[in-house]
ZAMARGU-4260 file (C-alpha; in steps of 0.2 Angstrom, whole numbers, plus 5000, padded with zeros to 4 digits):
<rodrens>
0) 5000/5000/5000 | 5014/5012/5005 | 5023/5009/4988 | 5007/5013/4978 | 5004/5029/4988
5) 5022/5034/4986 | 5022/5031/4968 | 5006/5041/4966 | 5013/5056/4977 | 5029/5057/4967
10) 5019/5056/4950 | 5009/5070/4957 | 5024/5080/4963 | 5033/5078/4946 | 5017/5079/4935
15) 5026/5091/4923 | 5037/5077/4917 | 5023/5065/4914 | 5008/5076/4909 | 5008/5089/4895
20) 5002/5105/4904 | 4996/5112/4888 | 4985/5098/4883 | 4983/5089/4900 | 4987/5072/4891
25) 5001/5060/4897 | 5018/5061/4889 | 5027/5046/4881 | 5040/5037/4891 | 5054/5044/4880
30) 5048/5062/4883 | 5046/5060/4901 | 5064/5053/4903 | 5071/5067/4892 | 5062/5080/4903
35) 5069/5072/4919 | 5087/5071/4911 | 5086/5090/4906 | 5079/5095/4923 | 5093/5086/4932
40) 5106/5093/4920 | 5100/5111/4922 | 5099/5109/4941 | 5117/5102/4942 | 5123/5114/4929
45) 5116/5130/4935 | 5114/5129/4954 | 5128/5116/4956 | 5140/5127/4947 | 5134/5142/4957
50) 5137/5134/4974 | 5153/5126/4967 | 5161/5142/4964 | 5156/5148/4981 | 5163/5133/4989
55) 5179/5134/4979 | 5182/5152/4985 | 5180/5147/5003 | 5188/5129/5004 | 5206/5133/5001
60) 5207/5148/5013 | 5198/5140/5027 | 5206/5123/5026 | 5223/5131/5025 | 5221/5137/5042
65) 5214/5121/5049 | 5195/5127/5048 | 5189/5112/5038 | 5175/5110/5050 | 5169/5128/5047
70) 5170/5126/5028 | 5159/5110/5029 | 5147/5119/5042 | 5145/5134/5030 | 5141/5122/5016
75) 5128/5113/5027 | 5120/5130/5031 | 5118/5134/5012 | 5112/5117/5009 | 5099/5119/5023
80) 5094/5136/5017 | 5091/5131/4998 | 5083/5115/5003 | 5070/5123/5015 | 5067/5137/5002
85) 5064/5124/4988 | 5052/5113/4998 | 5043/5124/5011 | 5029/5131/5000 | 5027/5113/4993
90) 5025/5107/5010 | 5010/5116/5015 | 5001/5112/4998 | 5005/5094/4997 | 5006/5089/5016
95) 4993/5100/5025 | 4981/5106/5011 | 4982/5093/4997 | 4966/5093/4987 | 4964/5075/4988
100) 4965/5074/5007 | 4946/5071/5010 | 4946/5057/4996 | 4961/5049/5004 | 4955/5049/5021
105) 4938/5042/5016 | 4947/5026/5009 | 4951/5011/5020 | 4970/5017/5021 | 4979/5019/5037
110) 4983/5037/5041 | 5001/5032/5044 | 5002/5026/5026 | 4995/5043/5019 | 5006/5053/5030
115) 5022/5043/5026 | 5018/5045/5007 | 5015/5064/5009 | 5031/5066/5019 | 5041/5056/5005
120) 5036/5069/4992 | 5041/5083/5003 | 5058/5074/5007 | 5062/5071/4989 | 5059/5089/4984
125) 5070/5096/4999 | 5083/5083/4996 | 5085/5088/4978 | 5088/5106/4982 | 5099/5102/4997
130) 5110/5091/4987 | 5113/5105/4974 | 5123/5114/4987 | 5131/5100/4997 | 5137/5089/4983
135) 5147/5103/4975 | 5154/5107/4992 | 5160/5089/4995 | 5167/5088/4978 | 5177/5104/4980
140) 5183/5098/4997 | 5189/5082/4990 | 5198/5090/4975 | 5206/5104/4986 | 5210/5095/5002
145) 5212/5077/4997 | 5205/5069/5013 | 5204/5051/5016 | 5190/5040/5010 | 5183/5040/5028
150) 5180/5059/5028 | 5172/5058/5011 | 5160/5044/5017 | 5156/5055/5033 | 5152/5070/5022
155) 5140/5060/5012 | 5132/5053/5028 | 5130/5071/5034 | 5122/5076/5018 | 5109/5062/5020
160) 5106/5068/5038 | 5104/5086/5032 | 5090/5080/5020 | 5080/5074/5035 | 5084/5090/5044
165) 5077/5099/5029 | 5061/5088/5030 | 5059/5092/5049 | 5061/5111/5046 | 5050/5111/5031
170) 5036/5103/5040 | 5037/5116/5054 | 5039/5131/5043 | 5026/5125/5031 | 5014/5124/5045
175) 5019/5142/5050 | 5017/5148/5032 | 5000/5141/5031 | 4995/5150/5047 | 5002/5166/5041
180) 4993/5163/5024 | 4976/5160/5033 | 4978/5177/5042 | 4981/5186/5026 | 4968/5191/5013
185) 4980/5186/4999 | 4991/5171/5001 | 5001/5176/4985 | 5008/5191/4995 | 5015/5179/5008
190) 5024/5168/4994 | 5031/5184/4985 | 5037/5192/5001 | 5046/5176/5008 | 5053/5172/4990
195) 5060/5190/4988 | 5067/5190/5006 | 5076/5174/5002 | 5083/5181/4986 | 5089/5197/4994
200) 5097/5188/5008 | 5106/5176/4997 | 5113/5190/4986 | 5117/5200/5001 | 5128/5186/5007
205) 5135/5182/4990 | 5140/5200/4987 | 5149/5201/5004 | 5156/5184/5004 | 5174/5189/5002
210) 5173/5202/5015 | 5165/5190/5027 | 5178/5177/5023 | 5192/5189/5026 | 5185/5194/5043
215) 5183/5175/5048 | 5201/5171/5043 | 5207/5187/5053 | 5198/5182/5068 | 5196/5163/5066
220) 5199/5159/5085 | 5185/5171/5090 | 5173/5164/5078 | 5177/5146/5082 | 5174/5149/5100
225) 5158/5158/5097 | 5151/5144/5086 | 5156/5130/5098 | 5148/5139/5112 | 5132/5147/5104
230) 5129/5135/5089 | 5136/5119/5095 | 5125/5108/5083 | 5132/5118/5068 | 5150/5114/5075
235) 5145/5096/5077 | 5139/5095/5059 | 5155/5103/5052 | 5166/5091/5062 | 5156/5076/5057
240) 5157/5080/5039 | 5176/5080/5040 | 5177/5063/5048 | 5175/5065/5067 | 5166/5049/5071
245) 5160/5055/5088 | 5153/5070/5081 | 5145/5060/5067 | 5137/5049/5080 | 5130/5064/5089
250) 5123/5072/5074 | 5115/5056/5068 | 5107/5053/5085 | 5101/5071/5086 | 5093/5070/5069
255) 5085/5054/5073 | 5077/5060/5089 | 5071/5076/5081 | 5064/5067/5066 | 5055/5054/5077
260) 5048/5068/5088 | 5041/5077/5072 | 5034/5061/5066 | 5025/5057/5082 | 5017/5074/5083
265) 5012/5074/5065 | 5004/5056/5066 | 4994/5062/5081 | 4988/5078/5074 | 4987/5075/5055
270) 4969/5072/5054 | 4965/5087/5064 | 4976/5098/5054 | 4970/5092/5037 | 4951/5092/5041
275) 4951/5109/5050 | 4945/5123/5038 | 4953/5139/5043 | 4948/5156/5036 | 4949/5174/5040
280) 4940/5182/5055 | 4923/5187/5051 | 4922/5206/5048 | 4908/5217/5053 | 4898/5223/5038
285) 4898/5242/5037 | 4886/5251/5025 | 4895/5264/5015 | 4893/5273/4999 | 4901/5265/4984
290) 4909/5275/4970 | 4905/5272/4952 | 4920/5268/4941 | 4921/5271/4923 | 4925/5256/4911
295) 4943/5260/4909 | 4947/5261/4928 | 4936/5245/4932 | 4946/5235/4919 | 4963/5242/4925
300) 4958/5237/4943 | 4953/5220/4937 | 4971/5218/4929 | 4979/5223/4945 | 4968/5211/4955
305) 4973/5197/4943 | 4991/5201/4946 | 4989/5201/4965 | 4981/5184/4965 | 4995/5175/4957
310) 5012/5174/4966 | 5020/5166/4950 | 5014/5180/4939 | 5021/5193/4951 | 5038/5185/4954
315) 5041/5181/4935 | 5034/5196/4926 | 5036/5211/4938 | 5052/5208/4947 | 5060/5222/4937
320) 5049/5235/4946 | 5058/5230/4963 | 5075/5229/4954 | 5074/5247/4947 | 5069/5254/4964
325) 5084/5245/4972 | 5096/5251/4958 | 5090/5269/4961 | 5095/5268/4979 | 5112/5260/4974
330) 5115/5274/4961 | 5112/5287/4974 | 5124/5279/4986 | 5138/5273/4975 | 5134/5280/4958
335) 5148/5294/4958 | 5162/5281/4961 | 5156/5271/4946 | 5155/5286/4935 | 5172/5292/4940
340) 5179/5275/4936 | 5171/5275/4919 | 5176/5293/4915 | 5195/5289/4918 | 5195/5275/4905
345) 5204/5280/4890 | 5196/5279/4872 | 5178/5280/4877 | 5167/5293/4868 | 5161/5309/4877
350) 5143/5304/4879 | 5145/5286/4885 | 5138/5290/4902 | 5122/5297/4896 | 5119/5283/4883
355) 5125/5270/4896 | 5112/5277/4908 | 5098/5276/4895 | 5103/5258/4891 | 5104/5253/4909
360) 5086/5259/4913 | 5079/5251/4897 | 5088/5234/4902 | 5081/5235/4919 | 5063/5239/4912
365) 5064/5224/4900 | 5064/5212/4915 | 5045/5216/4916 | 5035/5206/4904 | 5017/5209/4911
370) 5008/5209/4894 | 5017/5194/4887 | 5006/5181/4896 | 4991/5193/4900 | 4979/5186/4887
375) 4984/5168/4890 | 4981/5169/4908 | 4963/5172/4905 | 4962/5154/4900 | 4945/5146/4898
380) 4937/5161/4907 | 4941/5173/4893 | 4923/5172/4888 | 4919/5181/4904 | 4928/5197/4900
385) 4922/5196/4882 | 4904/5196/4888 | 4906/5213/4897 | 4899/5229/4890 | 4916/5235/4884
390) 4926/5235/4868 | 4940/5223/4864 | 4952/5237/4863 | 4947/5243/4880 | 4952/5226/4887
395) 4968/5225/4878 | 4972/5243/4883 | 4970/5239/4902 | 4983/5226/4900 | 4995/5238/4892
400) 4991/5252/4905 | 4995/5240/4920 | 5012/5236/4912 | 5016/5254/4909 | 5011/5259/4926
405) 5021/5246/4935 | 5036/5248/4924 | 5037/5267/4919 | 5035/5274/4937 | 5050/5264/4944
410) 5060/5267/4928 | 5058/5286/4930 | 5064/5285/4948 | 5079/5276/4942 | 5081/5288/4928
415) 5081/5303/4940 | 5093/5295/4951 | 5105/5292/4936 | 5103/5310/4931 | 5108/5316/4948
420) 5124/5306/4946 | 5128/5309/4927 | 5122/5327/4927 | 5118/5328/4908 | 5114/5343/4898
425) 5096/5349/4895 | 5094/5340/4878 | 5102/5324/4884 | 5092/5325/4900 | 5076/5326/4890
430) 5082/5311/4880 | 5086/5301/4896 | 5068/5303/4901 | 5060/5301/4884 | 5069/5285/4878
435) 5065/5274/4893 | 5047/5280/4892 | 5045/5275/4874 | 5054/5259/4877 | 5042/5254/4891
440) 5028/5257/4879 | 5036/5247/4865 | 5039/5232/4877 | 5021/5233/4882 | 5015/5233/4864
445) 5027/5219/4859 | 5022/5208/4873 | 5004/5209/4870 | 5006/5207/4851 | 5016/5191/4853
450) 5004/5185/4866 | 4990/5187/4853 | 4999/5178/4840 | 5005/5164/4851 | 4991/5162/4864
455) 4990/5147/4876 | 4972/5146/4883 | 4971/5128/4887 | 4983/5127/4901 | 4981/5117/4917
460) 4994/5127/4927 | 4999/5146/4927 | 5017/5141/4926 | 5014/5134/4909 | 5009/5151/4903
465) 5021/5162/4913 | 5037/5152/4913 | 5036/5139/4899 | 5027/5149/4886 | 5036/5152/4869
470) 5027/5168/4868 | 5034/5175/4884 | 5052/5169/4878 | 5050/5178/4861 | 5044/5194/4869
475) 5059/5194/4882 | 5071/5190/4868 | 5063/5204/4857 | 5066/5217/4871 | 5084/5212/4873
480) 5087/5212/4854 | 5081/5229/4853 | 5093/5235/4866 | 5107/5226/4857 | 5102/5235/4841
485) 5103/5252/4850 | 5120/5248/4857 | 5127/5241/4841 | 5121/5257/4832 | 5129/5268/4845
490) 5146/5258/4842 | 5144/5260/4823 | 5137/5278/4822 | 5140/5286/4838 | 5157/5293/4834
495) 5149/5300/4818 | 5133/5308/4824 | 5138/5312/4841 | 5130/5306/4857 | 5115/5319/4857
500) 5110/5316/4839 | 5111/5298/4841 | 5100/5299/4856 | 5087/5309/4846 | 5088/5296/4832
505) 5085/5282/4845 | 5070/5291/4852 | 5062/5294/4835 | 5065/5276/4830 | 5058/5269/4846
510) 5043/5281/4844 | 5040/5275/4826 | 5041/5257/4830 | 5030/5259/4846 | 5017/5268/4835
515) 5017/5254/4822 | 5014/5241/4835 | 5000/5251/4843 | 4991/5253/4826 | 4993/5234/4823
520) 4985/5231/4840 | 4971/5243/4838 | 4966/5236/4821 | 4973/5218/4818 | 4976/5214/4836
525) 4958/5217/4841 | 4952/5205/4827 | 4964/5192/4833 | 4958/5194/4851 | 4940/5193/4846
530) 4944/5177/4836 | 4951/5168/4851
</rodrens>
């Protein structure tokens, strides 16, 4: 029974490999195997190389001063962090709030078997992510330090123990995330905030890794004493991974005890957790006057609510908004040092700072692709908005306006911050403001046009539209290609026309292309939309 349940759970967890999300039909065995191989290759190639480079930068320096255990402890912390992040959101959905919980509990199946199969799915997901950090760390340790076979075996055992620690922490944090989500009107905000917090935390550590490592090496005795006293389990894991048998036994026993304790608690409370329907606290109804909204505003609010209801839509299509605001702050803090360094480089044209600032804003704005999946996300409910007493152009224009608002406002903030650093002339300053505005409009039109030509309305998962759609990929590539064309034109013609004249030519060219796309959308695009 447990074998069948585990097979069912793993198939459900990795359904993307076995079911075509576009059609909902099962894939062939060859296609499934190919998808799994490609997924593993991408995971090992991208995340593995990233953590491998971090491990290589730390290993030689820490191990050279006898801090092998600290190196392994730091890799273990990275493994725990990425493992928990990769499985904590899946934990709440697949363990506590699975859609088939009622059906499974109604069958003559022991609760223990259901719980075990659910935990198996959570464990596999967390173990995959945890291994992407720990496996490169062990490989780098073996190449740089050349430890004995015993130390390598100990490190592998520690990695296995860490996967169970990830499982335990994912179960606890998944329950916490669920509780927070139940107190929040929109659970998507919880997912987005936690995801962004992890991303910001990771890059903050990554950018300051060399400084932190230098500080640790300079004060190795002090940090060693602090870790041994305040965070002894971390010290124990580090020592265990380097071949200390006593510490390995201590880590194994501790992991076993904690895992059994969590299993006992979950086994006794599982039915109560999955059958309790939680919701928001009842609010007292207060009568108030409702303001009538015009059609344009109502459609725009509808688009913003659609965005706010989907965490995957927000994270993948509007991350540029946050990035531009962060870059604006960085420019105000460190912009002058960057411009001084660029100005001292020999052989650069006079207007390179102004043109580079324009391209930087456009490149950051190109990360927003809100219109590219906007029509496809309507899915099988497209008929609802089509049935409203509004024109098709009003529907499409609302999608364009949402993209422009969420992209142009932070783009202007970044532009003003760059202008404070670059200090352009009046004409160049106008071009610095005008070109990004025109580019934002152009990207909005391109994304919507591509989506109308390459729609995907029969999806079963939003990820198939937002992350796996060919239309989204084409729209993003088109945005970047246009930036490359502008840069190539500046390299070829900038010295002949001068920076100011080239900026004016770029603004005119962008305006003309954007106008052509708008004309196509208003005429042919509307016809395509009505034919969907």
